[in-house]
Every structure is written in structure tokens, then in C-alpha cells.
KEKE-592271 format. One record per atom (N, C-alpha, C): z, y, x; residue in one letter. Coordinates in nm, 4 decimals. Atoms other than C-alpha are relative to their C-alpha. Layout:
BEGIN
(mise (Z; Y; X); a),
...
//
This chain:
BEGIN
(mise (0.0701; -0.1283; -0.0464); m),
(mise (-5.1672; 1.6796; 3.8891); m),
(mise (-0.1186; 0.0727; -0.0642); m),
(mise (0.0567; -0.0391; 0.1052); d),
(mise (-5.4147; 1.7344; 3.5856); d),
(mise (0.0333; 0.0768; -0.0505); d),
(mise (-0.0241; -0.0885; 0.1270); w),
(mise (-5.2122; 1.9334; 3.4373); w),
(mise (0.0946; 0.1890; 0.0692); w),
(mise (-0.0623; -0.0620; -0.0926); n),
(mise (-5.0821; 2.1432; 3.7370); n),
(mise (0.1266; 0.0482; 0.0235); n),
(mise (-0.1211; 0.0513; -0.0111); i),
(mise (-4.7491; 2.0385; 3.7523); i),
(mise (0.1150; 0.0597; 0.1041); i),
(mise (-0.0097; -0.0973; -0.1450); d),
(mise (-4.7162; 2.1333; 4.1085); d),
(mise (0.0290; 0.1788; 0.0106); d),
(mise (-0.0373; -0.1469; 0.0017); r),
(mise (-4.7651; 2.4772; 4.0615); r),
(mise (0.0909; 0.0874; -0.1030); r),
(mise (-0.1411; -0.0234; 0.1152); k),
(mise (-4.4983; 2.5127; 3.7282); k),
(mise (0.1394; 0.0029; 0.0429); k),
(mise (-0.1074; 0.0278; -0.0445); l),
(mise (-4.2421; 2.3749; 3.9055); l),
(mise (0.0802; 0.1016; 0.0740); l),
(mise (-0.1094; -0.0567; -0.0620); s),
(mise (-3.9172; 2.5743; 4.0077); s),
(mise (0.0768; -0.1140; 0.0679); s),
(mise (-0.0836; 0.0752; -0.0360); t),
(mise (-3.6599; 2.3397; 3.9794); t),
(mise (0.0271; -0.1209; -0.0399); t),
(mise (0.0281; 0.1483; 0.1102); l),
(mise (-3.5606; 2.0129; 3.8954); l),
(mise (0.1702; -0.0278; 0.0251); l),
(mise (-0.0628; 0.0575; -0.0150); t),
(mise (-3.2028; 1.9358; 3.8197); t),
(mise (-0.0035; -0.0611; -0.0919); t),
(mise (-0.0292; 0.1407; -0.0004); l),
(mise (-3.0443; 1.6063; 3.8072); l),
(mise (0.1858; 0.0027; 0.0532); l),
(mise (-0.1736; 0.0462; -0.0149); d),
(mise (-2.6456; 1.4739; 3.7920); d),
(mise (-0.0111; -0.0484; 0.1635); d),
(mise (-0.0192; 0.0187; -0.2045); n),
(mise (-2.5329; 1.3562; 4.1764); n),
(mise (-0.0624; -0.1715; 0.0368); n),
(mise (0.0309; 0.1925; 0.0167); c),
(mise (-2.6714; 0.9605; 4.0642); c),
(mise (-0.1038; 0.0204; 0.1473); c),
(mise (0.0757; 0.0430; -0.1346); s),
(mise (-2.7676; 0.8485; 4.4511); s),
(mise (-0.1979; -0.0233; -0.0386); s),
(mise (0.1566; -0.0336; 0.0177); t),
(mise (-3.1234; 0.7526; 4.2920); t),
(mise (-0.1037; 0.0905; -0.0638); t),
(mise (0.0796; -0.1431; 0.0759); n),
(mise (-3.2109; 1.0903; 4.1716); n),
(mise (-0.0676; 0.0610; 0.1351); n),
(mise (0.0563; -0.0345; -0.1541); d),
(mise (-3.2248; 1.1598; 4.5803); d),
(mise (-0.0852; -0.0568; 0.0112); d),
(mise (0.1246; 0.1338; -0.0477); v),
(mise (-3.4575; 0.8813; 4.6210); v),
(mise (-0.0711; 0.0694; -0.0534); v),
(mise (0.1222; -0.0245; 0.1134); m),
(mise (-3.6825; 0.9947; 4.3517); m),
(mise (-0.0374; 0.1702; 0.0163); m),
(mise (0.0671; -0.0985; -0.0566); i),
(mise (-3.6534; 1.3704; 4.5122); i),
(mise (-0.1186; -0.0056; 0.0681); i),
(mise (0.1046; 0.0691; -0.1391); e),
(mise (-3.8311; 1.2353; 4.8092); e),
(mise (-0.0499; -0.0321; -0.0657); e),
(mise (0.1263; 0.0367; 0.0484); k),
(mise (-4.0809; 1.0940; 4.6108); k),
(mise (-0.0826; 0.0746; -0.0315); k),
(mise (0.0659; -0.1483; 0.0577); i),
(mise (-4.1436; 1.4025; 4.4361); i),
(mise (-0.0790; 0.0644; 0.1264); i),
(mise (0.0373; -0.0623; -0.1049); l),
(mise (-4.1626; 1.5911; 4.7163); l),
(mise (-0.0962; -0.0677; 0.1118); l),
(mise (0.0755; 0.0699; -0.1396); d),
(mise (-4.3556; 1.3473; 4.9420); d),
(mise (-0.1939; -0.0037; -0.0886); d),
(mise (0.1557; -0.0144; 0.0823); k),
(mise (-4.6695; 1.3708; 4.6303); k),
(mise (-0.0036; 0.1187; -0.0163); k),
(mise (0.0116; -0.1308; 0.0943); i),
(mise (-4.6244; 1.7216; 4.5380); i),
(mise (0.0369; 0.0780; 0.1719); i),
(mise (-0.0988; -0.0715; -0.1127); s),
(mise (-4.6177; 2.0051; 4.8831); s),
(mise (0.0911; 0.0851; -0.0403); s),
(mise (-0.1145; -0.0816; 0.0423); p),
(mise (-4.3333; 2.1978; 4.8818); p),
(mise (-0.0284; 0.1913; -0.0333); p),
(mise (0.0354; -0.1226; 0.0012); r),
(mise (-4.5501; 2.5221; 4.9359); r),
(mise (-0.0502; 0.0284; -0.1583); r),
(mise (0.0484; -0.0196; 0.1464); s),
(mise (-4.6739; 2.5129; 4.5649); s),
(mise (0.0887; 0.0177; -0.0909); s),
(mise (-0.0913; -0.0338; 0.1342); f),
(mise (-4.3696; 2.5375; 4.3567); f),
(mise (0.0663; 0.1504; 0.0881); f),
(mise (-0.0411; -0.1606; -0.0011); i),
(mise (-4.2767; 2.8898; 4.2659); i),
(mise (0.1167; 0.0041; 0.1300); i),
(mise (-0.1171; -0.0386; -0.1269); l),
(mise (-3.9596; 2.8663; 4.5141); l),
(mise (0.0024; -0.0548; 0.1266); l),
(mise (0.0470; 0.0920; -0.0810); t),
(mise (-4.1011; 2.6242; 4.7876); t),
(mise (0.1423; -0.0592; -0.0336); t),
(mise (-0.1340; 0.2027; 0.0372); d),
(mise (-3.8672; 2.3063; 4.8033); d),
(mise (0.1229; 0.0225; 0.0170); d),
(mise (-0.1273; -0.0429; -0.0384); k),
(mise (-3.5458; 2.5520; 4.8945); k),
(mise (0.0814; -0.0388; -0.1038); k),
(mise (-0.1428; 0.0285; 0.1579); f),
(mise (-3.3712; 2.5161; 4.5248); f),
(mise (-0.1123; -0.0949; -0.0570); f),
(mise (0.0628; 0.1046; 0.0482); f),
(mise (-3.5945; 2.2228; 4.4319); f),
(mise (0.0950; -0.0634; -0.1060); f),
(mise (-0.1284; 0.0974; 0.0617); h),
(mise (-3.2907; 2.0219; 4.3523); h),
(mise (0.1214; 0.0454; -0.0484); h),
(mise (-0.1773; -0.0602; 0.0276); m),
(mise (-3.0199; 2.1610; 4.1815); m),
(mise (0.0988; -0.1365; -0.0723); m),
(mise (-0.0808; 0.0531; 0.0517); r),
(mise (-2.7007; 1.9864; 4.1028); r),
(mise (0.0181; 0.0197; -0.1264); r),
(mise (-0.0110; -0.1018; 0.1657); c),
(mise (-2.6532; 1.9857; 3.7173); c),
(mise (0.2232; 0.0098; 0.0261); c),
(mise (-0.1047; -0.0843; -0.0071); c),
(mise (-2.3424; 2.2402; 3.7028); c),
(mise (0.1460; -0.1209; -0.0591); c),
(mise (-0.0709; 0.0276; 0.1198); a),
(mise (-2.1958; 2.0451; 3.3615); a),
(mise (0.0489; -0.1307; 0.0780); a),
(mise (-0.0457; 0.1093; -0.0633); h),
(mise (-2.1876; 1.7203; 3.5443); h),
(mise (0.1143; 0.0004; 0.1163); h),
(mise (-0.1799; -0.0174; -0.0666); i),
(mise (-1.9748; 1.8027; 3.8148); i),
(mise (0.1266; 0.0393; -0.0253); i),
(mise (-0.1136; -0.0738; 0.0564); l),
(mise (-1.7566; 2.0269; 3.5724); l),
(mise (0.0762; -0.1259; -0.0727); l),
(mise (-0.0873; 0.0978; 0.0572); n),
(mise (-1.7221; 1.6953; 3.3838); n),
(mise (0.0704; -0.1269; 0.0901); n),
(mise (-0.0838; 0.1506; -0.1056); l),
(mise (-1.6085; 1.4466; 3.6890); l),
(mise (0.0811; 0.0991; 0.0426); l),
(mise (-0.1188; -0.0460; -0.0084); i),
(mise (-1.3934; 1.7031; 3.8051); i),
(mise (0.1157; 0.0063; -0.1347); i),
(mise (-0.0797; 0.0199; 0.0603); v),
(mise (-1.2321; 1.6991; 3.4794); v),
(mise (0.0566; -0.1405; -0.0443); v),
(mise (0.0248; 0.1671; 0.0524); k),
(mise (-1.2721; 1.3267; 3.3945); k),
(mise (0.1718; 0.0177; 0.1425); k),
(mise (-0.1057; 0.0225; -0.1236); d),
(mise (-1.0313; 1.3024; 3.7394); d),
(mise (0.0812; 0.0164; -0.0131); d),
(mise (-0.1100; -0.0411; 0.0467); g),
(mise (-0.8162; 1.5315; 3.6419); g),
(mise (0.1440; -0.0438; -0.0781); g),
(mise (-0.0027; 0.1065; 0.0769); l),
(mise (-0.7543; 1.3550; 3.3484); l),
(mise (0.0958; -0.1003; -0.0208); l),
(mise (-0.0301; 0.0991; 0.0079); s),
(mise (-0.6897; 1.0629; 3.4741); s),
(mise (0.1231; 0.0401; 0.0674); s),
(mise (-0.1180; -0.0030; -0.1337); i),
(mise (-0.3899; 1.1759; 3.7167); i),
(mise (0.1180; 0.0325; -0.1031); i),
(mise (-0.1569; 0.0617; 0.0638); i),
(mise (-0.1633; 1.2625; 3.4314); i),
(mise (-0.1040; -0.0333; -0.1805); i),
(mise (0.0025; 0.0671; 0.0600); s),
(mise (-0.3113; 1.0346; 3.1572); s),
(mise (0.1236; -0.0357; -0.0657); s),
(mise (-0.1594; 0.0743; 0.0787); y),
(mise (0.0517; 0.8464; 3.1312); y),
(mise (0.0463; 0.1628; -0.0928); y),
(mise (-0.0316; -0.0839; 0.1275); a),
(mise (0.1643; 1.1958; 3.0026); a),
(mise (-0.0391; 0.0307; -0.0737); a),
(mise (0.0166; -0.0302; 0.1753); i),
(mise (-0.0780; 1.2944; 2.7641); i),
(mise (0.0655; -0.1732; -0.0786); i),
(mise (-0.0016; 0.2057; 0.0767); e),
(mise (-0.0447; 0.8903; 2.6314); e),
(mise (0.1673; 0.0513; -0.0660); e),
(mise (-0.1166; -0.0031; 0.0090); k),
(mise (0.3726; 0.9797; 2.6670); k),
(mise (-0.0029; 0.1069; -0.1426); k),
(mise (-0.0533; -0.1110; 0.1057); v),
(mise (0.3352; 1.3370; 2.3998); v),
(mise (-0.0758; -0.0815; -0.1518); v),
(mise (0.0885; 0.0357; 0.1236); r),
(mise (0.0413; 1.1448; 2.1779); r),
(mise (0.1450; -0.0949; -0.0470); r),
(mise (-0.0944; 0.0682; 0.0444); e),
(mise (0.3528; 0.8849; 2.1352); e),
(mise (0.0302; 0.0498; -0.0842); e),
(mise (-0.1640; -0.0950; 0.0642); r),
(mise (0.6432; 1.1085; 2.0638); r),
(mise (-0.0753; 0.0864; -0.1515); r),
(mise (0.0375; -0.0910; 0.1085); v),
(mise (0.4229; 1.3171; 1.8164); v),
(mise (-0.0504; -0.1116; -0.1214); v),
(mise (0.0510; 0.1384; 0.1389); h),
(mise (0.3123; 0.9531; 1.6079); h),
(mise (0.1246; -0.0108; -0.0234); h),
(mise (-0.1218; 0.0715; 0.0354); y),
(mise (0.6546; 0.8931; 1.6193); y),
(mise (0.0745; 0.1147; -0.1250); y),
(mise (-0.0613; -0.1364; 0.1244); w),
(mise (0.7766; 1.2836; 1.4115); w),
(mise (-0.0731; -0.0557; -0.0811); w),
(mise (0.1025; -0.0889; 0.0878); t),
(mise (0.4780; 1.2913; 1.2396); t),
(mise (-0.0268; -0.1154; -0.0790); t),
(mise (0.0384; 0.0867; 0.0588); a),
(mise (0.4947; 0.9305; 1.1182); a),
(mise (0.0619; 0.0177; -0.2016); a),
(mise (-0.0816; -0.0305; 0.1455); t),
(mise (0.7167; 0.9720; 0.7985); t),
(mise (0.0108; 0.1458; -0.0304); t),
(mise (-0.0933; -0.1916; 0.0340); p),
(mise (0.8050; 1.3233; 0.5883); p),
(mise (0.1386; -0.0018; 0.0386); p),
(mise (-0.1503; -0.0155; -0.0306); k),
(mise (1.1736; 1.2266; 0.6557); k),
(mise (-0.0109; 0.0243; 0.1997); k),
(mise (0.0103; -0.0553; -0.1493); r),
(mise (1.1072; 1.2653; 1.0489); r),
(mise (-0.0604; 0.1061; 0.0585); r),
(mise (0.0943; -0.1106; -0.0619); e),
(mise (0.8799; 1.5401; 1.0591); e),
(mise (0.1299; 0.1442; -0.0921); e),
(mise (-0.0590; -0.0750; 0.0745); e),
(mise (1.1349; 1.7370; 0.8009); e),
(mise (0.0873; -0.0074; 0.1294); e),
(mise (-0.1307; 0.0351; -0.1449); k),
(mise (1.4519; 1.6426; 1.0885); k),
(mise (-0.0864; 0.0448; 0.0973); k),
(mise (0.0221; -0.0905; -0.1582); f),
(mise (1.2128; 1.7662; 1.3731); f),
(mise (-0.0135; 0.1217; -0.0156); f),
(mise (-0.0046; -0.1242; -0.0047); m),
(mise (1.1449; 2.0615; 1.1933); m),
(mise (0.1273; 0.0950; -0.0059); m),
(mise (-0.1470; -0.0750; 0.0179); e),
(mise (1.5096; 2.1411; 1.1162); e),
(mise (0.0644; 0.0142; 0.1299); e),
(mise (-0.0585; 0.0410; -0.1136); t),
(mise (1.5889; 2.0454; 1.4846); t),
(mise (-0.1062; 0.1872; 0.0757); t),
(mise (0.1096; -0.1158; 0.0340); c),
(mise (1.2915; 2.3192; 1.5700); c),
(mise (0.1211; 0.1280; -0.0155); c),
(mise (-0.0885; -0.1436; 0.0608); g),
(mise (1.4895; 2.5946; 1.3608); g),
(mise (0.1318; 0.0282; 0.0494); g),
(mise (-0.1415; -0.0113; -0.0595); q),
(mise (1.8344; 2.5408; 1.5137); q),
(mise (-0.0149; 0.0649; 0.1623); q),
(mise (0.0373; -0.0407; -0.1551); l),
(mise (1.6775; 2.5836; 1.8584); l),
(mise (-0.0710; 0.1150; -0.0148); l),
(mise (0.0843; -0.0922; 0.0545); n),
(mise (1.4472; 2.8909; 1.7244); n),
(mise (-0.0837; -0.0266; 0.0773); n),
(mise (0.1263; 0.0024; 0.0095); m),
(mise (1.1587; 2.7197; 1.7579); m),
(mise (-0.1410; 0.0002; -0.0791); m),
(mise (0.0970; 0.0278; 0.1801); s),
(mise (0.8286; 2.7586; 1.5287); s),
(mise (-0.0460; -0.0915; 0.0659); s),
//
């Protein structure tokens, strides 16, 4: 309060942790919402990067089995120069680059 932070805040961006909701309530109890630049309407903003990260992690968990199988196949064909040569030869026969 000595630094007048209450009159300099517009938003507080946090991840979706439930403890942050409690912290926001405690801050709003200490500082009048009228003193914020945008009142308290947009004070607590969810972190878009964190939300996007959660979505991607959920999606990757669904396809993790397929990703692992692709990795195994790539490892098999690149394990020795002879296998890689055979793989490239087969790709050429199928007109694949």
C-alpha cells in the first residue's frame, strides 16, 4: 500500500490453480476494486498459454501410443546404414521422397 500498487494494477494473470482463486479473494479483500485501473472486472485473468498447454498435453496423451509406435519404427529403420539404405530404396520404388 505504501507504493500505491492498488492504483497501478489492472490485471493479475495466473494459471488455473485453485489456490490462486483464494489468493485473488484475499487481495480483493485488502484492496478496494474501485482503485484498480479497470475496477475488478478484468482483475483475475487466466493464463492463455497455460490453458493451451493443458489442451495440448491432453491431446498428446490420447495419441501417445501412436507417437511411440512411429518413434519405434523410425529408430528401427535408422539403426543401421544398411536398413536406412533399404528404406530409401523402397521409398524410391514407391515414388516417395
